[in-house]
C-alpha positions, -999 to +999 in steps of 0.1 A: +000+000+000+028+024+009+046+016-023+017+029-043+017+062-024+055+067-025+051+095-050+025+113-030+035+143-009+031+150+028+006+130+049-007+114+017+024+093+016+027+085+053-007+080+069-026+048+062-061+063+060-051+091+037-031+066+016-062+045+011-083+076+002-057+089-022-054+054-039-091+052-044-092+087-058-063+081-081-078+049-095-112+066-101-095+095-119-074+071-140-106+052-151-125+084-158-096+098-179-092+067-200-128+071-210-124+108-217-093+101-238-114+079-261-140+107-265-113+133-272-097+112-299-130+106-316-138+143-316-103+150-330-108+125-358-142+139-367-128+174-368-100+164-391-122+146-415-147+175-416-120+201-422-105+182-451-139+175-467-151+211-465-117+225-476-122+212-511-154+232-515-174+201-522-210+202-510-203+173-488-203+175-450-189+151-425-224+137-416-232+131-453-199+114-459-204+090-430-240+083-440-229+076-476-201+053-463-227+032-445-250+031-474-223+019-497-212-006-471-176+007-469-161-003-436-137+025-428-137+038-392-131+074-382-095+068-372-085+054-406-104+082-424-086+108-403-052+093-411-061+092-448-073+128-446-039+139-431-015+118-451-032+116-485-060+141-490-065+131-527-073+096-516-100+109-493-114+129-522-114+099-544-132+079-518-159+106-514-163+109-552-167+071-555-193+071-529-213+100-544-213+086-580-233+054-575-257+070-550-268+099-573 
């Protein structure tokens, strides 16, 4: 128990009751922040995809792109789409054009 609290300062590293309280608090914070990290990355990916799609001046928004992806049964998640958007924008434009042609 004290080994876990060795990096804490003051009474939080010496007193048993406060060590236990701090350990519980640290574990709760770690769990909460792992979930928050997932949300933050998803928001980042969506922002990146939307920025690249709208930059071209195409009448396509992020929501329409994702909807058309599902309709055409292309299994690309947001993480992969964001990486394509950053590394190879032309590839993302080609994907969006391929999706739009059959649907119209």
